[in-house]
PDB file of N, CA, C and O in Angstrom:
ATOM      1  N   UNK A   1    -164.790-116.708 103.659  1.00  0.00           N
ATOM      2  CA  UNK A   1    -165.240-115.390 103.264  1.00  0.00           C
ATOM      3  C   UNK A   1    -166.166-115.459 102.047  1.00  0.00           C
ATOM      4  O   UNK A   1    -167.182-114.766 101.988  1.00  0.00           O
ATOM      5  N   UNK A   2    -165.810-116.287 101.099  1.00  0.00           N
ATOM      6  CA  UNK A   2    -166.608-116.417  99.889  1.00  0.00           C
ATOM      7  C   UNK A   2    -167.985-116.987 100.205  1.00  0.00           C
ATOM      8  O   UNK A   2    -168.978-116.573  99.607  1.00  0.00           O
ATOM      9  N   UNK A   3    -168.055-117.916 101.124  1.00  0.00           N
ATOM     10  CA  UNK A   3    -169.353-118.520 101.459  1.00  0.00           C
ATOM     11  C   UNK A   3    -170.287-117.489 102.088  1.00  0.00           C
ATOM     12  O   UNK A   3    -171.504-117.577 101.923  1.00  0.00           O
ATOM     13  N   UNK A   4    -169.725-116.505 102.814  1.00  0.00           N
ATOM     14  CA  UNK A   4    -170.559-115.452 103.408  1.00  0.00           C
ATOM     15  C   UNK A   4    -171.188-114.589 102.320  1.00  0.00           C
ATOM     16  O   UNK A   4    -172.355-114.209 102.417  1.00  0.00           O
ATOM     17  N   UNK A   5    -170.425-114.287 101.304  1.00  0.00           N
ATOM     18  CA  UNK A   5    -170.938-113.487 100.192  1.00  0.00           C
ATOM     19  C   UNK A   5    -172.043-114.249  99.471  1.00  0.00           C
ATOM     20  O   UNK A   5    -173.073-113.673  99.121  1.00  0.00           O
ATOM     21  N   UNK A   6    -171.833-115.519  99.255  1.00  0.00           N
ATOM     22  CA  UNK A   6    -172.843-116.345  98.574  1.00  0.00           C
ATOM     23  C   UNK A   6    -174.124-116.411  99.398  1.00  0.00           C
ATOM     24  O   UNK A   6    -175.221-116.294  98.850  1.00  0.00           O
ATOM     25  N   UNK A   7    -173.995-116.596 100.694  1.00  0.00           N
ATOM     26  CA  UNK A   7    -175.176-116.658 101.566  1.00  0.00           C
ATOM     27  C   UNK A   7    -175.921-115.319 101.549  1.00  0.00           C
ATOM     28  O   UNK A   7    -177.148-115.295 101.464  1.00  0.00           O
ATOM     29  N   UNK A   8    -175.197-114.226 101.629  1.00  0.00           N
ATOM     30  CA  UNK A   8    -175.832-112.912 101.594  1.00  0.00           C
ATOM     31  C   UNK A   8    -176.546-112.662 100.263  1.00  0.00           C
ATOM     32  O   UNK A   8    -177.650-112.119 100.245  1.00  0.00           O
ATOM     33  N   UNK A   9    -175.929-113.051  99.169  1.00  0.00           N
ATOM     34  CA  UNK A   9    -176.572-112.906  97.868  1.00  0.00           C
ATOM     35  C   UNK A   9    -177.839-113.757  97.771  1.00  0.00           C
ATOM     36  O   UNK A   9    -178.843-113.334  97.198  1.00  0.00           O
ATOM     37  N   UNK A  10    -177.776-114.938  98.328  1.00  0.00           N
ATOM     38  CA  UNK A  10    -178.943-115.822  98.335  1.00  0.00           C
ATOM     39  C   UNK A  10    -180.077-115.203  99.157  1.00  0.00           C
ATOM     40  O   UNK A  10    -181.234-115.240  98.739  1.00  0.00           O
ATOM     41  N   UNK A  11    -179.757-114.642 100.308  1.00  0.00           N
ATOM     42  CA  UNK A  11    -180.779-114.005 101.139  1.00  0.00           C
ATOM     43  C   UNK A  11    -181.379-112.779 100.456  1.00  0.00           C
ATOM     44  O   UNK A  11    -182.579-112.526 100.564  1.00  0.00           O
ATOM     45  N   UNK A  12    -180.553-112.033  99.767  1.00  0.00           N
ATOM     46  CA  UNK A  12    -181.057-110.878  99.019  1.00  0.00           C
ATOM     47  C   UNK A  12    -181.992-111.342  97.913  1.00  0.00           C
ATOM     48  O   UNK A  12    -183.036-110.731  97.683  1.00  0.00           O
ATOM     49  N   UNK A  13    -181.630-112.399  97.241  1.00  0.00           N
ATOM     50  CA  UNK A  13    -182.482-112.946  96.182  1.00  0.00           C
ATOM     51  C   UNK A  13    -183.833-113.380  96.729  1.00  0.00           C
ATOM     52  O   UNK A  13    -184.865-113.095  96.121  1.00  0.00           O
ATOM     53  N   UNK A  14    -183.843-114.055  97.849  1.00  0.00           N
ATOM     54  CA  UNK A  14    -185.097-114.479  98.480  1.00  0.00           C
ATOM     55  C   UNK A  14    -185.947-113.267  98.841  1.00  0.00           C
ATOM     56  O   UNK A  14    -187.160-113.265  98.630  1.00  0.00           O
ATOM     57  N   UNK A  15    -185.315-112.253  99.378  1.00  0.00           N
ATOM     58  CA  UNK A  15    -186.040-111.037  99.761  1.00  0.00           C
ATOM     59  C   UNK A  15    -186.647-110.341  98.545  1.00  0.00           C
ATOM     60  O   UNK A  15    -187.780-109.865  98.602  1.00  0.00           O
ATOM     61  N   UNK A  16    -185.908-110.283  97.463  1.00  0.00           N
ATOM     62  CA  UNK A  16    -186.415-109.652  96.241  1.00  0.00           C
ATOM     63  C   UNK A  16    -187.611-110.416  95.692  1.00  0.00           C
ATOM     64  O   UNK A  16    -188.582-109.807  95.242  1.00  0.00           O
ATOM     65  N   UNK A  17    -187.551-111.731  95.724  1.00  0.00           N
ATOM     66  CA  UNK A  17    -188.663-112.549  95.240  1.00  0.00           C
ATOM     67  C   UNK A  17    -189.902-112.322  96.103  1.00  0.00           C
ATOM     68  O   UNK A  17    -191.005-112.183  95.574  1.00  0.00           O
ATOM     69  N   UNK A  18    -189.735-112.283  97.414  1.00  0.00           N
ATOM     70  CA  UNK A  18    -190.876-112.035  98.301  1.00  0.00           C
ATOM     71  C   UNK A  18    -191.483-110.656  98.057  1.00  0.00           C
ATOM     72  O   UNK A  18    -192.704-110.505  98.031  1.00  0.00           O
ATOM     73  N   UNK A  19    -190.635-109.662  97.879  1.00  0.00           N
ATOM     74  CA  UNK A  19    -191.115-108.312  97.616  1.00  0.00           C
ATOM     75  C   UNK A  19    -191.866-108.251  96.286  1.00  0.00           C
ATOM     76  O   UNK A  19    -192.891-107.576  96.178  1.00  0.00           O
ATOM     77  N   UNK A  20    -191.365-108.941  95.298  1.00  0.00           N
ATOM     78  CA  UNK A  20    -192.016-108.968  93.995  1.00  0.00           C
ATOM     79  C   UNK A  20    -193.411-109.595  94.096  1.00  0.00           C
ATOM     80  O   UNK A  20    -194.354-109.107  93.474  1.00  0.00           O
ATOM     81  N   UNK A  21    -193.543-110.659  94.867  1.00  0.00           N
ATOM     82  CA  UNK A  21    -194.852-111.285  95.062  1.00  0.00           C
ATOM     83  C   UNK A  21    -195.822-110.335  95.760  1.00  0.00           C
ATOM     84  O   UNK A  21    -196.996-110.267  95.396  1.00  0.00           O
ATOM     85  N   UNK A  22    -195.337-109.606  96.756  1.00  0.00           N
ATOM     86  CA  UNK A  22    -196.196-108.647  97.459  1.00  0.00           C
ATOM     87  C   UNK A  22    -196.650-107.540  96.519  1.00  0.00           C
ATOM     88  O   UNK A  22    -197.808-107.124  96.559  1.00  0.00           O
ATOM     89  N   UNK A  23    -195.749-107.065  95.679  1.00  0.00           N
ATOM     90  CA  UNK A  23    -196.107-106.009  94.739  1.00  0.00           C
ATOM     91  C   UNK A  23    -197.144-106.519  93.743  1.00  0.00           C
ATOM     92  O   UNK A  23    -198.073-105.789  93.395  1.00  0.00           O
ATOM     93  N   UNK A  24    -197.003-107.749  93.285  1.00  0.00           N
ATOM     94  CA  UNK A  24    -197.987-108.329  92.372  1.00  0.00           C
ATOM     95  C   UNK A  24    -199.362-108.431  93.024  1.00  0.00           C
ATOM     96  O   UNK A  24    -200.374-108.125  92.395  1.00  0.00           O
ATOM     97  N   UNK A  25    -199.397-108.859  94.276  1.00  0.00           N
ATOM     98  CA  UNK A  25    -200.679-108.942  94.988  1.00  0.00           C
ATOM     99  C   UNK A  25    -201.325-107.571  95.103  1.00  0.00           C
ATOM    100  O   UNK A  25    -202.522-107.418  94.862  1.00  0.00           O
ATOM    101  N   UNK A  26    -200.531-106.580  95.468  1.00  0.00           N
ATOM    102  CA  UNK A  26    -201.050-105.225  95.612  1.00  0.00           C
ATOM    103  C   UNK A  26    -201.576-104.692  94.285  1.00  0.00           C
ATOM    104  O   UNK A  26    -202.636-104.066  94.238  1.00  0.00           O
ATOM    105  N   UNK A  27    -200.852-104.934  93.234  1.00  0.00           N
ATOM    106  CA  UNK A  27    -201.273-104.476  91.915  1.00  0.00           C
ATOM    107  C   UNK A  27    -202.589-105.125  91.515  1.00  0.00           C
ATOM    108  O   UNK A  27    -203.463-104.465  90.953  1.00  0.00           O
ATOM    109  N   UNK A  28    -202.735-106.402  91.800  1.00  0.00           N
ATOM    110  CA  UNK A  28    -203.983-107.096  91.466  1.00  0.00           C
ATOM    111  C   UNK A  28    -205.153-106.577  92.288  1.00  0.00           C
ATOM    112  O   UNK A  28    -206.281-106.532  91.796  1.00  0.00           O
ATOM    113  N   UNK A  29    -204.906-106.189  93.519  1.00  0.00           N
ATOM    114  CA  UNK A  29    -205.981-105.658  94.344  1.00  0.00           C
ATOM    115  C   UNK A  29    -206.396-104.261  93.882  1.00  0.00           C
ATOM    116  O   UNK A  29    -207.581-103.927  93.888  1.00  0.00           O
ATOM    117  N   UNK A  30    -205.423-103.453  93.486  1.00  0.00           N
ATOM    118  CA  UNK A  30    -205.729-102.084  93.099  1.00  0.00           C
ATOM    119  C   UNK A  30    -206.317-101.990  91.690  1.00  0.00           C
ATOM    120  O   UNK A  30    -207.137-101.118  91.407  1.00  0.00           O
ATOM    121  N   UNK A  31    -205.895-102.882  90.828  1.00  0.00           N
ATOM    122  CA  UNK A  31    -206.365-102.849  89.444  1.00  0.00           C
ATOM    123  C   UNK A  31    -206.661-104.278  88.988  1.00  0.00           C
ATOM    124  O   UNK A  31    -205.860-104.873  88.267  1.00  0.00           O
ATOM    125  N   UNK A  32    -207.803-104.836  89.403  1.00  0.00           N
ATOM    126  CA  UNK A  32    -208.089-106.232  89.053  1.00  0.00           C
ATOM    127  C   UNK A  32    -208.349-106.391  87.556  1.00  0.00           C
ATOM    128  O   UNK A  32    -208.890-105.501  86.900  1.00  0.00           O
ATOM    129  N   UNK A  33    -207.954-107.535  87.046  1.00  0.00           N
ATOM    130  CA  UNK A  33    -208.143-107.831  85.631  1.00  0.00           C
ATOM    131  C   UNK A  33    -209.532-108.434  85.452  1.00  0.00           C
ATOM    132  O   UNK A  33    -209.884-109.425  86.093  1.00  0.00           O
ATOM    133  N   UNK A  34    -210.309-107.818  84.571  1.00  0.00           N
ATOM    134  CA  UNK A  34    -211.667-108.297  84.317  1.00  0.00           C
ATOM    135  C   UNK A  34    -211.601-109.335  83.195  1.00  0.00           C
ATOM    136  O   UNK A  34    -211.025-109.063  82.142  1.00  0.00           O
ATOM    137  N   UNK A  35    -212.178-110.511  83.403  1.00  0.00           N
ATOM    138  CA  UNK A  35    -212.139-111.520  82.340  1.00  0.00           C
ATOM    139  C   UNK A  35    -212.965-111.062  81.137  1.00  0.00           C
ATOM    140  O   UNK A  35    -213.965-110.365  81.312  1.00  0.00           O
ATOM    141  N   UNK A  36    -212.570-111.437  79.935  1.00  0.00           N
ATOM    142  CA  UNK A  36    -213.293-110.989  78.752  1.00  0.00           C
ATOM    143  C   UNK A  36    -214.686-111.610  78.666  1.00  0.00           C
ATOM    144  O   UNK A  36    -214.921-112.726  79.130  1.00  0.00           O
ATOM    145  N   UNK A  37    -215.584-110.866  78.069  1.00  0.00           N
ATOM    146  CA  UNK A  37    -216.944-111.381  77.895  1.00  0.00           C
ATOM    147  C   UNK A  37    -216.967-112.357  76.729  1.00  0.00           C
ATOM    148  O   UNK A  37    -215.993-112.479  75.985  1.00  0.00           O
ATOM    149  N   UNK A  38    -218.089-113.049  76.580  1.00  0.00           N
ATOM    150  CA  UNK A  38    -218.198-114.024  75.489  1.00  0.00           C
ATOM    151  C   UNK A  38    -218.091-113.334  74.133  1.00  0.00           C
ATOM    152  O   UNK A  38    -217.490-113.873  73.203  1.00  0.00           O
ATOM    153  N   UNK A  39    -218.672-112.147  74.024  1.00  0.00           N
ATOM    154  CA  UNK A  39    -218.616-111.410  72.762  1.00  0.00           C
ATOM    155  C   UNK A  39    -217.175-111.045  72.411  1.00  0.00           C
ATOM    156  O   UNK A  39    -216.761-111.162  71.257  1.00  0.00           O
ATOM    157  N   UNK A  40    -216.414-110.600  73.414  1.00  0.00           N
ATOM    158  CA  UNK A  40    -215.013-110.253  73.168  1.00  0.00           C
ATOM    159  C   UNK A  40    -214.206-111.480  72.753  1.00  0.00           C
ATOM    160  O   UNK A  40    -213.339-111.395  71.884  1.00  0.00           O
ATOM    161  N   UNK A  41    -214.496-112.621  73.379  1.00  0.00           N
ATOM    162  CA  UNK A  41    -213.790-113.861  73.026  1.00  0.00           C
ATOM    163  C   UNK A  41    -214.086-114.229  71.578  1.00  0.00           C
ATOM    164  O   UNK A  41    -213.181-114.597  70.828  1.00  0.00           O
ATOM    165  N   UNK A  42    -215.353-114.129  71.187  1.00  0.00           N
ATOM    166  CA  UNK A  42    -215.723-114.443  69.803  1.00  0.00           C
ATOM    167  C   UNK A  42    -215.026-113.499  68.827  1.00  0.00           C
ATOM    168  O   UNK A  42    -214.567-113.932  67.770  1.00  0.00           O
ATOM    169  N   UNK A  43    -214.942-112.216  69.171  1.00  0.00           N
ATOM    170  CA  UNK A  43    -214.262-111.256  68.299  1.00  0.00           C
ATOM    171  C   UNK A  43    -212.775-111.583  68.178  1.00  0.00           C
ATOM    172  O   UNK A  43    -212.198-111.477  67.096  1.00  0.00           O
ATOM    173  N   UNK A  44    -212.159-111.979  69.290  1.00  0.00           N
ATOM    174  CA  UNK A  44    -210.741-112.341  69.237  1.00  0.00           C
ATOM    175  C   UNK A  44    -210.530-113.571  68.357  1.00  0.00           C
ATOM    176  O   UNK A  44    -209.590-113.620  67.563  1.00  0.00           O
ATOM    177  N   UNK A  45    -211.404-114.558  68.501  1.00  0.00           N
ATOM    178  CA  UNK A  45    -211.275-115.766  67.688  1.00  0.00           C
ATOM    179  C   UNK A  45    -211.501-115.452  66.212  1.00  0.00           C
ATOM    180  O   UNK A  45    -210.798-115.983  65.352  1.00  0.00           O
ATOM    181  N   UNK A  46    -212.466-114.604  65.913  1.00  0.00           N
ATOM    182  CA  UNK A  46    -212.725-114.228  64.523  1.00  0.00           C
ATOM    183  C   UNK A  46    -211.530-113.487  63.935  1.00  0.00           C
ATOM    184  O   UNK A  46    -211.157-113.723  62.786  1.00  0.00           O
ATOM    185  N   UNK A  47    -210.932-112.600  64.707  1.00  0.00           N
ATOM    186  CA  UNK A  47    -209.785-111.850  64.197  1.00  0.00           C
ATOM    187  C   UNK A  47    -208.587-112.774  63.962  1.00  0.00           C
ATOM    188  O   UNK A  47    -207.805-112.547  63.039  1.00  0.00           O
ATOM    189  N   UNK A  48    -208.438-113.811  64.789  1.00  0.00           N
ATOM    190  CA  UNK A  48    -207.352-114.762  64.587  1.00  0.00           C
ATOM    191  C   UNK A  48    -207.554-115.545  63.309  1.00  0.00           C
ATOM    192  O   UNK A  48    -206.596-115.764  62.567  1.00  0.00           O
ATOM    193  N   UNK A  49    -208.768-115.973  63.033  1.00  0.00           N
ATOM    194  CA  UNK A  49    -209.004-116.763  61.830  1.00  0.00           C
ATOM    195  C   UNK A  49    -208.794-115.916  60.584  1.00  0.00           C
ATOM    196  O   UNK A  49    -208.290-116.425  59.583  1.00  0.00           O
ATOM    197  N   UNK A  50    -209.161-114.650  60.612  1.00  0.00           N
ATOM    198  CA  UNK A  50    -208.939-113.810  59.446  1.00  0.00           C
ATOM    199  C   UNK A  50    -207.450-113.524  59.261  1.00  0.00           C
ATOM    200  O   UNK A  50    -206.986-113.403  58.127  1.00  0.00           O
ATOM    201  N   UNK A  51    -206.703-113.417  60.340  1.00  0.00           N
ATOM    202  CA  UNK A  51    -205.266-113.166  60.196  1.00  0.00           C
ATOM    203  C   UNK A  51    -204.563-114.393  59.624  1.00  0.00           C
ATOM    204  O   UNK A  51    -203.576-114.253  58.902  1.00  0.00           O
ATOM    205  N   UNK A  52    -205.057-115.598  59.933  1.00  0.00           N
ATOM    206  CA  UNK A  52    -204.454-116.806  59.377  1.00  0.00           C
ATOM    207  C   UNK A  52    -204.761-116.919  57.880  1.00  0.00           C
ATOM    208  O   UNK A  52    -203.949-117.441  57.116  1.00  0.00           O
ATOM    209  N   UNK A  53    -205.912-116.439  57.473  1.00  0.00           N
ATOM    210  CA  UNK A  53    -206.303-116.547  56.066  1.00  0.00           C
ATOM    211  C   UNK A  53    -205.499-115.597  55.182  1.00  0.00           C
ATOM    212  O   UNK A  53    -205.345-115.840  53.985  1.00  0.00           O
ATOM    213  N   UNK A  54    -204.989-114.521  55.767  1.00  0.00           N
ATOM    214  CA  UNK A  54    -204.261-113.512  54.958  1.00  0.00           C
ATOM    215  C   UNK A  54    -202.899-113.972  54.525  1.00  0.00           C
ATOM    216  O   UNK A  54    -202.185-113.234  53.847  1.00  0.00           O
TER     217      UNK A  54
END
């Protein structure tokens, strides 16, 4: 009886992981992440160096 519960829990876990992957794919398709431009990267690096100096 205990092994049946363990198997069912394992199958539920697999199903949840698959569903999570599908949701991630859908989210990426609906709202794609745009990579930062070179100017934005330079600004981020500059802000990091000033925060380290403080």
